[in-house]
Backbone of each chain as ProteinMPNN parsed JSONL, in Angstrom:
{"seq_chain_A": "XXXXXXXXXXXXXXXXXXXXXXXXXXXXXXXXXXXXXXXXXXXXXXXXXXXXXXXXXXXXXXXXXXXXXXXXXXXXXXXXXXXXXXXXXXXXXXXXXXXXXXXXXXX", "coords_chain_A": {"N_chain_A": [[77.482, 71.335, 118.316], [79.884, 73.995, 117.697], [81.014, 74.69, 114.399], [82.991, 75.126, 111.413], [82.978, 75.239, 107.945], [84.956, 75.256, 105.156], [85.527, 75.902, 101.67], [87.42, 73.556, 99.8], [90.851, 73.819, 98.952], [93.666, 73.694, 96.694], [93.006, 77.009, 95.416], [93.385, 78.322, 92.299], [93.98, 81.192, 90.511], [93.984, 83.561, 87.822], [95.682, 86.707, 87.647], [93.729, 89.577, 88.419], [91.34, 88.257, 88.296], [88.042, 87.29, 89.568], [87.38, 86.547, 92.942], [85.998, 84.073, 95.026], [85.659, 82.611, 98.123], [84.196, 80.093, 99.787], [82.411, 79.889, 102.878], [80.767, 78.282, 105.431], [78.829, 77.926, 108.429], [78.115, 76.333, 111.589], [76.313, 76.96, 114.413], [75.055, 78.097, 117.58], [72.853, 80.801, 118.296], [74.001, 84.13, 117.549], [76.791, 84.331, 116.256], [79.98, 86.05, 116.188], [81.841, 86.539, 113.206], [84.786, 85.841, 111.315], [87.461, 86.537, 109.012], [90.703, 85.419, 108.359], [94.067, 85.886, 107.178], [96.921, 84.144, 106.086], [100.194, 84.502, 105.34], [103.013, 82.945, 103.726], [105.091, 81.353, 106.092], [104.379, 83.004, 108.166], [102.393, 84.272, 110.959], [98.792, 84.228, 111.501], [96.744, 86.851, 110.219], [94.284, 89.195, 111.056], [91.748, 89.756, 108.754], [89.115, 90.639, 108.12], [85.941, 91.261, 109.731], [82.631, 90.441, 111.004], [79.955, 91.189, 113.085], [77.223, 90.882, 113.427], [74.094, 89.788, 111.968], [73.718, 90.41, 108.485], [75.696, 92.3, 108.455], [78.49, 93.718, 106.753], [81.773, 92.962, 106.352], [84.866, 94.507, 105.483], [88.033, 94.942, 103.857], [91.096, 95.891, 102.452], [90.145, 95.506, 99.846], [88.826, 93.119, 99.987], [85.744, 91.502, 100.784], [83.043, 90.406, 102.908], [79.878, 89.11, 103.68], [77.679, 88.707, 106.344], [75.488, 86.215, 106.46], [72.73, 85.239, 107.881], [70.536, 83.651, 107.245], [71.476, 81.721, 105.498], [73.548, 80.762, 106.879], [76.229, 81.631, 106.283], [79.399, 83.057, 105.256], [80.889, 84.183, 103.033], [83.946, 84.883, 101.384], [84.995, 87.501, 99.271], [86.595, 89.012, 96.427], [87.056, 91.477, 94.033], [89.108, 91.726, 92.116], [91.856, 89.995, 91.996], [95.286, 90.021, 93.113], [98.743, 89.1, 92.552], [100.012, 89.325, 94.987], [98.063, 88.615, 96.78], [98.193, 85.951, 97.174], [98.01, 83.369, 99.418], [97.018, 81.689, 102.479], [93.69, 81.384, 103.483], [91.556, 81.746, 106.238], [88.479, 81.006, 107.675], [86.64, 81.922, 110.566], [84.827, 81.26, 113.548], [83.25, 82.955, 116.07], [85.757, 83.619, 116.615], [87.176, 81.535, 117.683], [86.788, 78.964, 116.719], [88.098, 77.519, 113.925], [88.114, 77.225, 110.34], [89.53, 74.83, 107.987], [91.172, 76.143, 106.289], [91.895, 77.744, 103.159], [93.888, 77.571, 100.422], [95.108, 80.056, 98.339], [96.305, 80.702, 95.174], [97.638, 83.041, 93.067], [98.286, 83.669, 89.776], [100.452, 85.381, 87.502]], "CA_chain_A": [[78.609, 72.19, 118.627], [80.288, 74.963, 116.674], [81.907, 74.21, 113.342], [83.16, 75.956, 110.227], [83.331, 74.478, 106.745], [85.457, 76.073, 104.06], [85.771, 75.188, 100.424], [88.762, 72.995, 99.747], [91.728, 74.392, 97.946], [93.991, 75.09, 96.446], [92.321, 77.771, 94.388], [94.348, 78.991, 91.422], [93.333, 82.201, 89.678], [94.83, 84.517, 87.114], [95.612, 88.063, 88.182], [92.545, 90.362, 88.083], [90.118, 87.433, 88.325], [87.154, 87.441, 90.719], [87.603, 85.51, 93.938], [85.048, 83.711, 96.066], [85.989, 81.472, 98.975], [82.978, 79.813, 100.55], [82.496, 79.533, 104.289], [79.495, 78.114, 106.121], [79.066, 77.629, 109.832], [77.08, 75.778, 112.457], [76.47, 77.533, 115.746], [73.846, 78.631, 118.197], [72.867, 82.241, 118.489], [74.494, 85.025, 116.498], [78.227, 84.435, 116.531], [80.844, 86.888, 115.371], [82.52, 85.78, 112.151], [86.063, 86.458, 110.978], [88.374, 85.989, 108.023], [92.114, 85.67, 108.589], [94.961, 85.55, 106.075], [98.253, 83.705, 106.523], [101.214, 84.484, 104.304], [103.993, 81.884, 104.007], [106.039, 81.544, 107.174], [103.924, 84.007, 109.125], [101.177, 83.997, 111.706], [97.556, 84.692, 110.88], [96.408, 88.258, 110.406], [92.864, 89.465, 110.888], [91.454, 90.418, 107.489], [87.875, 91.381, 108.305], [85.015, 90.605, 110.647], [81.251, 90.908, 111.085], [79.474, 90.787, 114.405], [75.794, 90.591, 113.462], [73.502, 89.428, 110.686], [73.682, 91.4, 107.399], [76.904, 93.121, 108.479], [79.497, 93.444, 105.739], [83.131, 93.321, 106.699], [85.669, 94.783, 104.287], [89.402, 95.376, 104.112], [92.052, 95.636, 101.362], [89.426, 95.07, 98.654], [88.076, 91.91, 100.31], [84.466, 91.72, 101.456], [82.262, 89.23, 103.286], [78.613, 89.5, 104.282], [77.149, 87.766, 107.323], [74.16, 85.784, 106.03], [72.17, 84.372, 108.907], [69.573, 82.705, 106.66], [72.21, 80.626, 104.856], [74.701, 80.521, 107.788], [77.412, 81.724, 105.432], [80.236, 84.254, 105.362], [81.78, 83.963, 101.904], [84.936, 85.927, 101.14], [85.039, 87.885, 97.857], [87.408, 90.136, 95.99], [86.726, 91.707, 92.636], [90.243, 91.631, 91.216], [92.954, 89.544, 92.848], [96.66, 90.309, 92.712], [99.7, 88.057, 92.939], [100.301, 89.511, 96.405], [96.983, 88.018, 97.578], [98.486, 84.524, 97.34], [98.1, 83.113, 100.859], [95.98, 80.789, 102.967], [92.617, 82.154, 104.099], [90.828, 80.985, 107.246], [87.231, 81.514, 108.228], [86.599, 81.595, 111.989], [83.552, 81.451, 114.224], [83.488, 83.469, 117.424], [87.196, 83.783, 116.754], [87.778, 80.394, 118.382], [86.683, 77.791, 115.859], [88.631, 77.861, 112.612], [88.058, 76.292, 109.234], [90.8, 74.188, 107.679], [91.973, 77.031, 105.454], [91.847, 77.614, 101.703], [95.076, 78.17, 99.832], [94.88, 80.794, 97.103], [97.48, 81.025, 94.378], [97.318, 83.931, 91.963], [99.374, 83.644, 88.787], [100.467, 86.604, 86.653]], "C_chain_A": [[78.913, 73.13, 117.483], [81.208, 74.328, 115.642], [81.91, 75.181, 112.18], [83.593, 75.068, 109.078], [83.745, 75.443, 105.653], [85.615, 75.235, 102.807], [87.219, 74.702, 100.401], [89.578, 73.701, 98.684], [92.603, 73.301, 97.352], [93.139, 75.702, 95.342], [93.379, 78.513, 93.584], [93.599, 79.922, 90.492], [94.383, 83.014, 88.943], [94.658, 85.893, 87.745], [94.418, 88.795, 87.589], [91.272, 89.525, 87.997], [89.321, 87.727, 89.583], [87.334, 86.253, 91.653], [86.369, 85.321, 94.819], [85.604, 82.517, 96.815], [84.795, 81.262, 99.892], [83.282, 79.423, 101.987], [81.082, 79.411, 104.829], [79.776, 77.676, 107.548], [77.857, 76.974, 110.475], [77.328, 76.314, 113.849], [75.108, 77.924, 116.288], [73.98, 80.141, 118.317], [73.389, 82.989, 117.279], [75.987, 85.264, 116.714], [78.907, 85.491, 115.684], [81.61, 86.005, 114.396], [83.727, 86.558, 111.662], [86.678, 85.768, 109.76], [89.796, 86.423, 108.397], [92.894, 85.271, 107.339], [96.327, 85.175, 106.656], [99.186, 83.653, 105.321], [102.286, 83.474, 104.691], [104.952, 82.261, 105.117], [105.624, 82.543, 108.231], [102.727, 83.509, 109.925], [99.957, 84.524, 110.971], [97.346, 86.164, 111.177], [94.904, 88.43, 110.203], [92.643, 90.257, 109.605], [90.189, 91.265, 107.607], [86.976, 90.605, 109.261], [83.614, 91.184, 110.495], [80.649, 90.362, 112.368], [77.982, 90.556, 114.481], [75.282, 90.369, 112.049], [73.404, 90.643, 109.765], [74.836, 92.402, 107.455], [77.797, 92.731, 107.314], [80.831, 93.899, 106.274], [83.927, 93.569, 105.43], [87.048, 95.28, 104.693], [90.248, 94.997, 102.893], [91.377, 95.111, 100.111], [88.645, 93.785, 98.848], [86.782, 92.298, 101.028], [83.863, 90.383, 101.856], [81.018, 89.72, 103.998], [78.09, 88.369, 105.15], [75.705, 87.445, 106.938], [73.611, 84.775, 107.029], [71.28, 83.297, 108.277], [70.255, 81.519, 105.997], [73.414, 80.201, 105.689], [76.006, 80.539, 106.997], [78.127, 83.05, 105.63], [81.3, 84.149, 104.278], [82.691, 85.162, 101.681], [85.004, 86.218, 99.642], [86.027, 89.015, 97.642], [87.231, 90.269, 94.487], [87.879, 91.467, 91.676], [91.475, 91.264, 92.047], [94.31, 89.906, 92.23], [97.562, 89.164, 93.159], [99.978, 88.127, 94.442], [99.201, 88.976, 97.329], [97.193, 86.522, 97.788], [98.795, 84.245, 98.812], [97.088, 82.026, 101.197], [94.966, 81.615, 103.752], [91.797, 81.25, 105.02], [89.567, 81.733, 107.652], [87.165, 81.073, 109.694], [85.283, 82.039, 112.594], [83.816, 81.848, 115.662], [84.98, 83.633, 117.681], [87.89, 82.61, 117.39], [87.808, 79.155, 117.509], [87.062, 78.176, 114.444], [88.28, 76.793, 111.585], [89.446, 75.754, 108.939], [91.682, 75.026, 106.769], [91.822, 76.713, 103.977], [93.051, 78.332, 101.123], [94.719, 78.81, 98.506], [96.223, 81.059, 96.436], [97.039, 81.867, 93.199], [98.517, 83.974, 91.026], [99.282, 84.849, 87.87], [99.86, 86.337, 85.267]], "O_chain_A": [[78.281, 73.07, 116.429], [82.077, 73.525, 115.981], [80.971, 75.952, 111.984], [84.485, 74.234, 109.234], [82.986, 76.334, 105.271], [85.809, 74.022, 102.871], [88.119, 75.363, 100.919], [89.056, 74.124, 97.652], [92.307, 72.114, 97.495], [92.626, 75.009, 94.464], [94.182, 79.255, 94.149], [92.694, 79.501, 89.771], [95.524, 83.135, 89.389], [93.608, 86.199, 88.31], [94.124, 88.656, 86.401], [90.218, 90.058, 87.651], [89.825, 88.322, 90.535], [87.429, 85.107, 91.215], [85.776, 86.289, 95.294], [85.981, 81.518, 96.203], [84.431, 82.141, 100.673], [84.259, 78.732, 102.277], [80.285, 80.34, 104.699], [80.836, 77.121, 107.839], [76.736, 77.053, 109.972], [78.414, 76.149, 114.405], [74.139, 78.061, 115.542], [75.082, 80.679, 118.426], [73.242, 82.547, 116.14], [76.387, 86.278, 117.286], [78.454, 85.792, 114.579], [81.979, 84.875, 114.715], [83.7, 87.787, 111.6], [86.448, 84.585, 109.512], [90.064, 87.585, 108.701], [92.451, 84.437, 106.55], [96.817, 85.807, 107.592], [98.989, 82.859, 104.402], [102.451, 83.178, 105.874], [105.551, 83.336, 105.102], [106.421, 82.898, 109.1], [102.132, 82.476, 109.617], [100.079, 85.188, 109.941], [97.718, 86.661, 112.24], [94.329, 87.863, 109.273], [93.267, 91.295, 109.39], [90.179, 92.442, 107.249], [87.225, 89.437, 109.557], [83.428, 92.265, 109.936], [80.825, 89.187, 112.689], [77.498, 90.076, 115.506], [75.941, 90.712, 111.067], [73.058, 91.745, 110.192], [74.939, 93.267, 106.585], [77.858, 91.563, 106.929], [81.012, 95.069, 106.61], [83.693, 92.918, 104.411], [87.217, 95.94, 105.718], [90.117, 93.892, 102.367], [91.986, 94.335, 99.374], [87.877, 93.392, 97.97], [86.73, 93.279, 101.771], [84.13, 89.357, 101.233], [81.083, 90.633, 104.821], [78.065, 87.212, 104.732], [74.814, 88.284, 107.069], [73.986, 83.603, 107.017], [71.276, 82.153, 108.733], [69.685, 80.43, 105.935], [74.21, 79.37, 105.252], [76.785, 79.587, 107.038], [77.548, 84.027, 106.103], [82.487, 84.038, 104.583], [82.26, 86.31, 101.778], [85.064, 85.292, 98.833], [86.27, 89.845, 98.518], [87.254, 89.276, 93.761], [87.659, 91.049, 90.539], [92.06, 92.115, 92.716], [94.451, 90.069, 91.018], [97.199, 88.368, 94.024], [100.159, 87.096, 95.089], [99.401, 88.898, 98.541], [96.427, 85.894, 98.519], [99.727, 84.817, 99.378], [96.393, 81.51, 100.322], [95.337, 82.443, 104.583], [91.398, 80.148, 104.643], [89.594, 82.932, 107.932], [87.592, 79.967, 110.025], [84.705, 83.054, 112.206], [84.527, 81.151, 116.386], [85.411, 83.769, 118.826], [89.097, 82.673, 117.624], [88.762, 78.379, 117.562], [86.436, 79.044, 113.834], [88.164, 75.612, 111.912], [90.425, 76.168, 109.56], [92.825, 74.655, 106.505], [91.644, 75.557, 103.593], [93.219, 79.538, 101.302], [94.1, 78.179, 97.649], [97.152, 81.574, 97.058], [96.174, 81.461, 92.423], [99.632, 84.281, 91.447], [98.192, 85.289, 87.503], [99.793, 87.244, 84.437]]}, "seq_chain_B": "XXXXXXXXXXXXXXXXXXXXXXXXXXXXXXXXXXXXXXXXXXXXXXXXXXXXXXXXXXXXXXXXXXXXXXXXXXXXXXXXXXXXXXXXXXXXXXXXXXXXXXXXXXXXXXXXX", "coords_chain_B": {"N_chain_B": [[105.571, 98.757, 117.368], [105.313, 95.827, 119.094], [103.416, 93.791, 119.446], [102.422, 90.506, 119.516], [104.739, 88.381, 120.824], [106.602, 85.524, 120.244], [108.68, 82.951, 121.494], [110.818, 80.051, 121.32], [111.534, 80.483, 117.751], [112.035, 78.237, 116.262], [112.395, 74.771, 117.071], [113.884, 71.707, 117.945], [113.169, 68.693, 119.42], [113.93, 65.785, 121.357], [112.114, 62.753, 121.757], [110.353, 62.612, 124.784], [111.71, 64.69, 126.017], [111.418, 67.898, 127.656], [109.94, 71.15, 127.296], [109.397, 74.725, 127.252], [107.263, 76.955, 125.69], [107.313, 80.35, 125.023], [105.289, 83.265, 125.351], [104.421, 86.611, 124.839], [102.53, 89.608, 125.137], [101.987, 93.027, 124.291], [99.787, 94.662, 124.287], [97.885, 95.113, 126.143], [95.887, 93.212, 126.27], [93.173, 91.147, 127.386], [92.603, 88.417, 127.018], [94.286, 85.384, 126.227], [95.733, 82.875, 124.062], [96.596, 79.549, 123.024], [97.332, 77.849, 120.1], [97.587, 75.031, 117.898], [98.834, 74.255, 114.677], [98.244, 72.138, 112.09], [98.853, 70.379, 109.037], [96.087, 70.389, 106.835], [94.278, 70.463, 108.91], [93.642, 72.84, 109.959], [93.498, 75.32, 112.566], [93.798, 74.349, 115.915], [92.551, 74.688, 119.146], [94.46, 74.726, 122.052], [94.869, 75.533, 124.811], [93.445, 78.213, 126.738], [93.348, 81.523, 128.164], [91.192, 83.465, 129.751], [91.422, 85.659, 131.32], [93.789, 87.307, 133.464], [95.135, 85.038, 135.733], [93.387, 82.96, 135.251], [92.873, 79.856, 133.544], [91.91, 77.671, 130.883], [90.918, 74.556, 129.377], [91.216, 73.758, 125.919], [90.381, 72.418, 122.756], [92.305, 70.393, 122.304], [93.985, 69.56, 124.718], [95.596, 67.584, 125.877], [98.724, 66.482, 127.067], [99.887, 68.904, 127.384], [100.613, 71.846, 129.339], [99.769, 74.996, 130.826], [100.665, 78.367, 131.776], [99.513, 81.354, 133.065], [101.326, 83.878, 133.537], [101.294, 86.577, 134.137], [99.477, 89.532, 133.165], [100.57, 89.998, 130.668], [101.995, 87.698, 129.821], [101.959, 84.32, 128.668], [102.545, 81.074, 128.906], [103.38, 77.936, 127.348], [103.746, 74.583, 128.114], [105.42, 71.595, 127.377], [105.608, 68.62, 128.838], [106.619, 66.031, 128.434], [107.725, 65.411, 125.548], [106.21, 64.218, 122.527], [106.256, 62.552, 119.306], [103.8, 63.104, 118.05], [103.299, 65.655, 118.748], [104.646, 67.27, 117.097], [104.464, 70.163, 115.29], [103.194, 73.401, 114.279], [103.12, 76.038, 116.465], [100.989, 78.528, 117.644], [100.624, 81.526, 119.385], [98.09, 83.702, 120.561], [96.27, 86.736, 121.11], [93.603, 88.768, 122.463], [91.449, 91.588, 123.135], [88.726, 91.516, 123.942], [86.561, 88.775, 124.515], [84.444, 87.969, 122.797], [83.99, 89.697, 120.576], [86.232, 90.741, 119.364], [88.89, 90.372, 116.971], [91.718, 88.157, 116.766], [95.171, 88.91, 117.61], [97.938, 87.495, 116.302], [100.969, 85.711, 117.139], [104.136, 85.046, 115.49], [104.677, 82.381, 115.407], [105.888, 79.108, 116.46], [107.886, 76.645, 115.265], [107.885, 73.364, 115.906], [109.612, 70.349, 116.145], [109.482, 67.005, 116.959], [111.527, 64.345, 117.527]], "CA_chain_B": [[104.58, 97.887, 118.011], [105.762, 94.45, 119.076], [102.267, 92.917, 119.278], [102.568, 89.232, 120.206], [106.082, 87.854, 120.592], [106.779, 84.123, 120.618], [110.026, 82.382, 121.429], [111.686, 80.306, 120.165], [110.894, 80.346, 116.442], [112.227, 76.854, 115.834], [112.92, 73.908, 118.118], [113.871, 70.267, 117.724], [113.253, 67.968, 120.682], [113.869, 64.331, 121.334], [110.961, 62.203, 122.479], [110.535, 62.574, 126.231], [112.242, 65.948, 126.532], [110.433, 68.915, 128.0], [110.293, 72.513, 126.934], [108.366, 75.741, 127.447], [107.132, 77.979, 124.662], [106.997, 81.609, 125.671], [104.468, 84.21, 124.596], [104.172, 87.866, 125.537], [101.846, 90.63, 124.337], [102.123, 94.358, 124.872], [98.605, 95.41, 123.848], [96.955, 95.159, 127.274], [94.765, 92.315, 126.004], [92.769, 90.322, 128.52], [92.558, 86.987, 126.705], [95.413, 84.835, 125.482], [95.385, 81.558, 123.524], [97.589, 78.728, 122.334], [96.817, 76.986, 119.048], [98.528, 74.298, 117.058], [98.417, 74.21, 113.283], [98.705, 70.951, 111.398], [98.363, 70.366, 107.645], [94.755, 69.85, 106.593], [93.42, 70.464, 110.101], [93.405, 74.196, 110.436], [94.02, 75.62, 113.89], [93.068, 73.727, 117.013], [92.822, 75.368, 120.399], [95.051, 73.864, 123.075], [94.468, 76.143, 126.074], [93.274, 79.645, 126.692], [93.242, 82.242, 129.427], [90.267, 84.572, 129.506], [91.897, 86.814, 132.082], [94.918, 86.985, 134.334], [94.793, 84.164, 136.845], [92.504, 81.859, 134.849], [93.196, 79.099, 132.341], [90.92, 76.644, 130.561], [91.285, 73.654, 128.303], [90.585, 73.891, 124.628], [90.001, 71.192, 122.043], [93.353, 69.369, 122.334], [94.884, 69.935, 125.802], [96.386, 66.49, 126.44], [100.157, 66.551, 126.849], [100.308, 70.289, 127.531], [100.201, 72.654, 130.477], [99.968, 76.413, 130.569], [100.747, 79.282, 132.916], [99.335, 82.779, 132.773], [102.26, 84.406, 134.521], [100.768, 87.909, 134.433], [98.584, 89.89, 132.073], [101.319, 90.018, 129.422], [102.695, 86.475, 129.438], [101.186, 83.07, 128.694], [103.491, 80.069, 128.428], [102.882, 76.584, 127.054], [104.781, 73.618, 128.473], [105.345, 70.193, 127.008], [106.359, 67.948, 129.906], [107.301, 64.877, 127.859], [107.351, 65.583, 124.147], [105.939, 63.047, 121.693], [106.25, 62.906, 117.877], [102.489, 63.64, 117.67], [103.27, 67.078, 119.076], [105.288, 68.0, 116.011], [103.439, 71.073, 114.789], [103.494, 74.819, 114.416], [102.337, 76.55, 117.586], [100.724, 79.96, 117.599], [100.025, 82.238, 120.49], [97.25, 84.799, 120.102], [95.616, 87.485, 122.193], [92.605, 89.752, 122.082], [90.995, 92.345, 124.294], [87.42, 91.05, 124.372], [86.417, 87.397, 124.065], [83.46, 87.673, 121.775], [83.824, 90.571, 119.429], [87.488, 91.144, 118.752], [89.738, 89.396, 116.329], [92.99, 87.889, 117.419], [96.495, 89.239, 117.113], [98.744, 86.28, 116.396], [102.41, 85.717, 117.03], [104.656, 84.524, 114.224], [104.688, 80.939, 115.462], [107.04, 78.279, 116.82], [107.869, 75.366, 114.542], [108.441, 72.349, 116.791], [109.765, 69.003, 115.623], [109.845, 66.029, 117.979], [112.072, 63.17, 116.82]], "C_chain_B": [[105.005, 96.438, 117.93], [104.597, 93.512, 118.858], [102.402, 91.684, 120.152], [103.918, 88.644, 119.825], [106.181, 86.434, 121.117], [108.243, 83.752, 120.535], [109.994, 80.933, 121.901], [110.893, 80.223, 118.867], [110.978, 78.921, 115.919], [112.783, 76.055, 117.005], [112.823, 72.462, 117.682], [114.074, 69.607, 119.081], [113.341, 66.482, 120.424], [112.652, 63.887, 122.134], [111.285, 62.106, 123.967], [111.108, 63.844, 126.831], [111.108, 66.92, 126.849], [110.907, 70.271, 127.492], [109.096, 73.44, 127.176], [108.412, 76.729, 126.302], [106.64, 79.259, 125.347], [106.179, 82.51, 124.741], [104.248, 85.453, 125.445], [103.487, 88.849, 124.598], [101.912, 91.969, 125.073], [100.946, 95.255, 124.514], [97.552, 95.525, 124.94], [95.708, 94.296, 127.028], [94.464, 91.451, 127.21], [92.936, 88.828, 128.249], [93.778, 86.572, 125.887], [95.15, 83.358, 125.174], [96.624, 80.869, 122.975], [96.869, 77.809, 121.357], [97.958, 76.162, 118.474], [97.939, 74.211, 115.66], [99.063, 73.017, 112.617], [98.11, 70.92, 110.003], [96.992, 69.722, 107.536], [93.809, 69.907, 107.772], [93.169, 71.866, 110.634], [94.089, 74.44, 111.759], [93.148, 74.95, 114.939], [93.52, 74.348, 118.33], [93.327, 74.39, 121.442], [94.573, 74.305, 124.464], [94.21, 77.629, 125.836], [93.169, 80.206, 128.098], [92.385, 83.474, 129.181], [90.688, 85.838, 130.242], [93.067, 86.358, 132.942], [94.437, 86.129, 135.489], [93.868, 83.019, 136.509], [93.042, 81.176, 133.602], [92.138, 78.02, 132.144], [91.398, 75.808, 129.403], [90.517, 73.993, 127.029], [90.247, 72.537, 124.05], [91.005, 70.06, 122.229], [94.367, 69.645, 123.438], [95.857, 68.851, 126.266], [97.858, 66.608, 126.063], [100.737, 67.945, 127.027], [99.862, 70.846, 128.881], [100.488, 74.11, 130.159], [100.089, 77.168, 131.885], [100.489, 80.69, 132.426], [100.107, 83.514, 133.865], [101.823, 85.787, 135.015], [99.903, 88.3, 133.236], [99.279, 89.783, 130.722], [101.74, 88.644, 128.931], [101.861, 85.209, 129.649], [102.075, 82.0, 128.088], [102.818, 78.715, 128.259], [104.011, 75.604, 127.311], [104.435, 72.229, 127.977], [106.208, 69.438, 128.007], [107.173, 66.77, 129.37], [106.904, 64.803, 126.386], [107.19, 64.249, 123.419], [105.935, 63.469, 120.227], [104.923, 63.488, 117.409], [102.355, 65.131, 117.982], [104.101, 67.916, 118.098], [104.24, 68.858, 115.321], [104.003, 72.49, 114.768], [102.547, 75.376, 115.474], [102.206, 78.062, 117.484], [100.103, 80.422, 118.905], [99.205, 83.392, 119.921], [96.651, 85.508, 121.314], [94.532, 88.37, 121.619], [92.05, 90.406, 123.335], [89.697, 91.774, 124.852], [87.159, 89.685, 123.768], [85.532, 87.256, 122.839], [83.569, 88.453, 120.488], [85.112, 90.918, 118.7], [88.142, 90.009, 117.989], [91.025, 89.224, 117.107], [94.123, 88.706, 116.806], [97.349, 88.012, 117.367], [100.227, 86.601, 116.456], [102.834, 85.06, 115.731], [104.874, 83.02, 114.251], [105.997, 80.328, 115.918], [106.897, 76.961, 116.083], [108.619, 74.35, 115.38], [108.465, 70.997, 116.092], [110.207, 68.107, 116.758], [110.287, 64.75, 117.27], [112.247, 61.98, 117.769]], "O_chain_B": [[105.061, 95.865, 116.842], [104.75, 92.516, 118.151], [102.485, 91.787, 121.376], [104.204, 88.436, 118.646], [105.884, 86.167, 122.281], [108.959, 84.179, 119.629], [109.22, 80.606, 122.8], [109.7, 79.92, 118.89], [110.082, 78.459, 115.212], [113.538, 76.576, 117.826], [111.813, 72.037, 117.12], [115.023, 69.917, 119.8], [112.879, 65.986, 119.396], [112.221, 64.565, 123.067], [112.333, 61.595, 124.362], [111.003, 64.054, 128.039], [109.987, 66.771, 126.364], [112.098, 70.503, 127.289], [107.953, 72.997, 127.288], [109.467, 77.275, 125.98], [105.693, 79.246, 126.133], [106.358, 82.511, 123.523], [103.926, 85.357, 126.629], [103.815, 88.92, 123.413], [101.895, 92.028, 126.303], [101.093, 96.476, 124.445], [96.441, 95.989, 124.683], [94.619, 94.608, 127.512], [95.361, 91.067, 127.96], [93.353, 88.069, 129.124], [94.236, 87.288, 124.996], [94.443, 82.675, 125.915], [97.569, 81.516, 122.525], [95.935, 77.092, 121.718], [99.127, 76.539, 118.551], [96.726, 74.108, 115.477], [100.288, 72.9, 112.585], [96.988, 71.381, 109.798], [96.76, 68.641, 108.078], [92.666, 69.46, 107.673], [92.534, 72.028, 111.677], [95.129, 73.849, 112.051], [91.92, 74.982, 114.861], [94.714, 74.508, 118.586], [92.708, 73.355, 121.692], [93.949, 73.531, 125.191], [94.691, 78.216, 124.866], [92.938, 79.489, 129.072], [92.798, 84.407, 128.492], [90.349, 86.949, 129.833], [93.296, 85.161, 133.118], [93.448, 86.456, 136.146], [93.579, 82.185, 137.367], [93.595, 81.825, 132.715], [91.55, 77.522, 133.104], [92.17, 76.261, 128.558], [89.37, 74.438, 127.051], [89.87, 71.617, 124.776], [90.615, 68.895, 122.304], [95.521, 69.941, 123.129], [96.829, 69.146, 126.962], [98.2, 66.807, 124.898], [101.937, 68.151, 126.843], [98.886, 70.391, 129.477], [101.342, 74.42, 129.329], [99.682, 76.692, 132.945], [101.143, 81.172, 131.501], [99.602, 83.737, 134.966], [101.978, 86.107, 136.193], [99.631, 87.46, 132.378], [98.621, 89.502, 129.72], [101.834, 88.438, 127.721], [101.166, 85.053, 130.652], [102.333, 82.015, 126.884], [101.835, 78.393, 128.926], [105.112, 75.77, 126.787], [103.311, 71.752, 128.134], [107.427, 69.606, 128.015], [108.3, 66.544, 129.812], [105.885, 64.212, 126.029], [107.926, 63.293, 123.661], [105.642, 64.626, 119.926], [104.902, 64.284, 116.471], [101.413, 65.785, 117.534], [104.234, 69.128, 118.266], [103.24, 68.341, 114.823], [105.135, 72.736, 115.184], [101.331, 75.207, 115.388], [103.185, 78.776, 117.266], [99.192, 79.798, 119.448], [99.585, 83.99, 118.914], [96.547, 84.937, 122.4], [94.539, 88.685, 120.429], [92.157, 89.873, 124.439], [89.563, 91.569, 126.058], [87.506, 89.456, 122.609], [85.854, 86.489, 121.932], [83.27, 87.927, 119.416], [85.081, 91.343, 117.545], [87.969, 88.836, 118.319], [91.373, 90.025, 117.975], [94.054, 89.134, 115.654], [97.47, 87.546, 118.5], [100.69, 87.604, 115.913], [102.0, 84.577, 114.965], [105.222, 82.432, 113.226], [107.066, 80.927, 115.79], [105.91, 76.246, 116.253], [109.834, 74.448, 115.551], [107.467, 70.56, 115.52], [111.186, 68.4, 117.446], [109.525, 64.151, 116.512], [112.692, 60.913, 117.347]]}, "name": "protein", "num_of_chains": 2, "seq": "XXXXXXXXXXXXXXXXXXXXXXXXXXXXXXXXXXXXXXXXXXXXXXXXXXXXXXXXXXXXXXXXXXXXXXXXXXXXXXXXXXXXXXXXXXXXXXXXXXXXXXXXXXXXXXXXXXXXXXXXXXXXXXXXXXXXXXXXXXXXXXXXXXXXXXXXXXXXXXXXXXXXXXXXXXXXXXXXXXXXXXXXXXXXXXXXXXXXXXXXXXXXXXXXXXXXXXXXXXXX"}
């Protein structure tokens, strides 16, 4: 069946540090892959997506590349800000979600 | 742009009580979904509706029923609430099943005592 595995959090970084949140998946075929962000007390918001192998999704300085050979879709950002503090979810076909990774950025 | 609107935002129920969570979207989306979010478990799909007039079970449907009232509205009903249903419930919608991301509502925090 379909599944998504995310790195466990929380992840604590200093402002301007480099961010990587790992996401790997198990699925048949070529599923669409998504990253969502959830700020405290809010619903999830779509951050970026990729619909086929080698696609790179990007938004607000975040990037993720669809790697079919490693079944991965890792989220990266070159320089995080305090405002990026949130929980990040990787999703497969938009239906199967990872457990979320909490990111805390300290000044 | 209202997007996806959920009501109520908070609710406390006693065990055995019933209630309906309401969800409406104004984006002309075809598919609508109900998820529950529990600590350490991510989001789990309860029910979904791929189009008006159809509903299907998700991963955790037991204890819930749904109604796709029209294209805009998708309600979730708890007939006899149990403490295990204490959770945050999110409604979501999207235009196309496979390729689009969701638009989520802001959630309903339900406590069953």
